[in-house]
C-alpha positions as CSV (number, residue, x, y, z in Angstrom):
1,M,-13.7,7.8,-6.6
2,V,-10.6,7.2,-9.0
3,G,-11.1,8.4,-12.4
4,F,-8.7,8.2,-15.7
5,Y,-8.2,10.4,-18.4
6,G,-10.7,12.8,-17.3
7,S,-10.3,15.7,-20.6
8,R,-13.8,17.1,-20.2
9,I,-12.9,17.8,-16.5
10,R,-10.7,21.0,-17.5
11,N,-14.3,22.4,-18.5
12,Y,-15.9,22.0,-15.2
13,L,-13.0,23.4,-13.1
14,E,-15.2,25.3,-10.7
15,I,-17.0,22.3,-9.2
16,N,-16.1,21.2,-6.4
17,P,-16.8,17.1,-5.6
18,L,-19.2,16.1,-2.8
19,A,-16.7,12.9,-1.8
20,D,-12.7,12.0,-2.2
21,V,-11.8,12.2,-5.9
22,D,-8.3,10.8,-7.1
23,L,-7.8,11.6,-10.7
24,Y,-4.9,10.3,-13.0
25,F,-4.1,12.5,-16.2
26,C,-1.7,11.4,-19.2
27,R,0.3,13.3,-21.8
28,G,-0.9,13.5,-25.1
29,Q,-4.8,14.1,-24.0
30,G,-4.9,17.1,-26.4
31,F,-4.4,20.0,-24.1
32,D,-2.2,21.5,-21.4
33,V,-2.5,18.7,-19.1
34,E,0.1,19.9,-16.5
35,E,-2.1,22.8,-15.3
36,V,-5.3,21.0,-14.7
37,P,-3.8,18.6,-12.0
38,G,-2.5,21.9,-10.3
39,R,-5.8,23.6,-10.4
40,L,-7.9,20.5,-9.0
41,N,-5.3,19.7,-6.1
42,G,-6.6,23.1,-4.4
43,K,-9.7,22.0,-4.2
44,K,-11.1,20.2,-0.9
45,D,-10.9,16.4,-1.3
46,V,-9.0,16.2,-5.0
47,S,-6.1,14.7,-5.5
48,A,-5.0,14.8,-9.1
49,R,-1.9,13.2,-10.5
50,L,0.1,13.2,-13.7
51,I,1.2,9.9,-14.7
52,P,4.1,9.3,-16.9
53,S,2.8,7.4,-19.8
54,E,0.6,8.4,-22.6
55,D,-3.3,8.9,-23.2
56,G,-4.8,5.2,-23.3
57,F,-2.3,3.1,-22.0
58,Y,-4.5,2.0,-19.1
59,S,-7.1,0.5,-21.6
60,K,-4.3,-0.8,-24.0
61,L,-1.4,-2.2,-22.3
62,G,-1.6,-5.8,-20.4
63,F,-2.0,-5.4,-16.6
64,D,1.5,-7.3,-16.0
65,S,3.4,-4.1,-18.0
66,L,5.6,-2.0,-16.0
67,K,3.8,1.2,-16.8
68,M,0.6,-0.1,-15.4
69,Q,2.4,-1.8,-12.4
70,R,3.4,1.8,-11.7
71,A,0.0,3.3,-11.9
72,N,-1.9,0.5,-10.1
73,R,0.6,1.3,-6.9
74,M,0.1,4.5,-7.3
75,I,-3.4,3.7,-6.8
76,I,-2.8,1.5,-4.0
77,V,-1.1,3.9,-2.2
78,S,-3.7,6.4,-2.5
79,L,-6.5,4.1,-1.7
80,K,-4.6,3.6,1.7
81,H,-4.9,7.0,2.8
């Protein structure tokens, strides 16, 4: 599974996923976004990354934008592993 902007995940850090999960967080989500990926990366089958962009960029920008292209590359690389 690939997930973006999962800000409510911070309320359920004790849950362990039953499948591989790639999560992408951005700055400006209204909580300490730096802490959550670090805690999630300690879990089995979880990869959490901080994308250098602002909250909501993936739904606001065009697919040809540089930020979108970078994010898509990160996703493709993670899916190949």
